[in-house]
C-alpha positions in Angstrom: 140.4 40.2 36.1 138.9 42.5 38.8 139.4 45.5 36.6 137.5 43.8 33.8 134.7 42.9 36.1 134.4 46.5 37.4 134.2 47.7 33.8 131.4 45.3 33.0 129.7 46.4 36.3 129.8 50.0 35.2 128.3 49.1 31.8 125.4 47.3 33.5 126.5 43.9 32.4 126.0 42.4 35.8 126.0 38.6 35.1 129.2 38.9 33.2 130.8 41.2 35.8 129.9 38.8 38.6 131.5 35.9 36.7 134.7 37.8 36.4 134.6 39.2 40.0 134.0 35.7 41.5 137.0 34.3 39.6 139.1 37.2 40.9 137.7 36.5 44.4 139.0 32.9 44.3 142.6 34.3 43.7 142.3 37.1 46.4 139.5 36.2 48.9 140.7 38.7 51.5 140.7 41.9 49.1 137.9 44.1 50.7 137.5 46.2 47.5 136.5 43.1 45.6 133.9 42.4 48.3 132.5 45.8 47.6 132.1 45.2 43.9 130.6 41.7 44.4 128.1 43.3 46.8 127.1 45.8 44.2 126.8 43.1 41.5 124.5 41.0 43.8 122.4 44.0 44.7 121.8 44.9 41.0 120.8 41.3 40.3 118.3 41.3 43.2 120.3 38.5 45.1 120.1 40.2 48.4 121.4 37.5 50.7 124.7 37.2 48.8 124.9 41.1 48.7 124.6 41.3 52.4 127.4 38.8 52.9 129.9 40.8 51.0 128.7 44.3 52.0 128.9 43.4 55.6 132.6 42.6 55.1 133.2 46.0 53.6 131.7 48.0 56.5 134.0 46.3 59.0 137.1 46.8 56.7 139.6 49.7 56.4 138.3 50.8 53.0 137.7 54.4 52.3 134.9 56.4 53.7 133.1 56.5 50.3 133.1 52.7 50.1 131.8 52.3 53.6 129.2 55.0 53.2 127.9 53.4 50.0 128.0 49.9 51.4 126.0 50.9 54.5 123.5 52.7 52.4 123.0 49.6 50.2 122.7 47.5 53.4 120.0 49.8 54.6 118.3 49.7 51.3 118.2 45.9 51.2 117.0 45.6 54.7 114.3 48.2 53.9 113.0 46.4 50.8 112.9 43.1 52.6 111.0 44.5 55.5 113.8 44.3 58.1 113.3 47.9 59.2 115.1 47.7 62.6 118.2 46.5 60.8 117.8 49.3 58.2 117.4 51.8 61.0 120.6 50.6 62.6 122.6 51.1 59.4 121.4 54.6 58.8 121.9 55.7 62.5 125.4 54.3 62.3 126.2 56.3 59.2 125.0 59.5 61.1 127.0 58.5 64.2 130.1 58.1 62.0 129.7 61.6 60.5 127.9 60.9 57.3 125.4 63.6 57.9 123.8 63.8 54.5 120.3 64.6 53.2 120.3 61.1 51.6 120.9 59.4 55.1 118.3 61.4 57.0 115.7 60.8 54.2 116.4 57.0 54.3 116.2 56.9 58.1 112.9 58.9 57.9 111.5 56.3 55.5 112.3 53.4 57.7 110.9 55.2 60.8 107.7 55.9 59.0 107.5 52.2 58.0 107.7 51.4 61.7 105.0 54.0 62.4 107.4 56.3 64.3 105.8 59.3 62.8 107.4 62.1 64.8 110.8 60.7 64.4 110.2 60.3 60.6 109.0 63.8 60.2 112.0 65.1 62.1 114.5 63.2 60.0 112.9 64.2 56.7 112.8 67.9 57.8 116.5 67.6 58.4 117.1 66.1 55.0 115.3 69.0 53.4 117.2 71.5 55.4 120.4 70.0 54.1 119.1 69.7 50.6 115.9 71.5 49.7 115.7 69.7 46.4 115.9 66.1 47.7 112.9 64.7 45.9 112.6 61.6 48.0 112.6 63.5 51.2 110.0 66.1 49.9 107.7 63.4 48.7 107.9 61.3 51.9 107.4 64.3 54.1 104.5 65.6 52.0 102.8 62.2 52.1 103.1 61.9 55.8 101.8 65.4 56.5 98.9 64.6 54.2 98.1 61.2 55.4 98.1 62.1 59.1 96.2 65.3 58.5 98.9 67.4 60.1 99.3 70.0 57.4 97.7 69.4 54.1 98.8 72.7 52.6 102.4 72.2 53.3 102.0 68.6 52.1 100.9 69.8 48.7 103.8 72.2 48.5 106.4 69.5 49.3 104.7 67.0 46.9 104.6 69.6 44.1 108.3 70.2 44.5 109.0 66.4 44.3 106.9 66.1 41.2 108.7 68.9 39.5 111.9 66.8 39.7 110.2 63.6 38.4 106.9 64.4 36.6 106.4 60.8 35.7 107.1 59.2 39.0 103.9 57.4 39.9 104.7 57.4 43.6 105.2 61.2 43.7 102.1 61.8 41.8 100.2 59.4 44.2 101.4 61.5 47.1 100.5 64.7 45.4 97.0 63.5 44.6 96.4 62.3 48.1 97.6 65.7 49.5 95.2 67.5 47.2 92.4 65.3 48.4 93.3 66.0 52.1 93.4 69.7 51.3 89.8 69.5 50.0 90.6 69.6 46.3 89.0 66.4 44.9 89.0 67.5 41.2 92.8 68.1 41.3 93.3 64.9 43.3 91.4 62.8 40.7 93.4 64.2 37.8 96.8 63.6 39.4 95.8 60.1 40.7 94.5 59.0 37.3 97.8 60.0 35.8 99.7 58.1 38.5 97.7 55.0 37.9 98.3 55.2 34.1 102.0 55.3 34.8 101.7 52.4 37.4 98.7 50.2 36.3 97.8 47.8 39.0 99.4 49.7 41.8 97.0 48.9 44.7 98.0 51.9 46.9 97.2 54.4 44.0 94.0 52.6 43.0 92.9 52.6 46.6 93.5 56.4 46.9 91.6 57.0 43.6 88.7 55.0 44.7 88.4 57.0 47.9 88.6 60.3 46.0 86.0 59.2 43.4 83.6 57.8 45.9 83.8 60.7 48.3 84.0 63.3 45.6 80.9 62.0 43.9 82.3 62.1 40.4 84.0 59.8 38.0 
């Protein structure tokens, strides 16, 4: 039954997978690998409290490094999207302490530090991520936005954001960061074009709309 649930999970049939896995869990409640897959299912379904319950069991188990790594990353993600940044920071720092020194981990830690307005720490972690993987689009975008938004280095911000956009030309968040970086560099025309494209891809996004209003107002053109 567990194997069937895993197959359904990999196919994206999360509700059906969850039903099979829960039935398997009744038969073998102490099986940590089953907790891992239940945690994944609940995460995909947006049922974060249930996901946390099972994933926290995984990180204290004797499962393989890959299972523990993935579970801690998901725990950090859930804590991030639910605004529990200190808990997210704990998960990402624990991964680094345990030897999971990856660009993905540093980028995630940089994000939650930025969310807590710990800007220097965020920049340091994002630079480490890029040093490990110069094509990590999330790290490039996050660092570019921070450098632009704080006025630290608009030229370098544009470079990083351009590299992120090359990886995902239709990512509205990346385009928003690039547009804001252009604006901070004193290129309002380029900023308007990019921000308009971002808003077309994510209509109603308040952050993008706010940036575009600033650029249009101060650039003196519509």
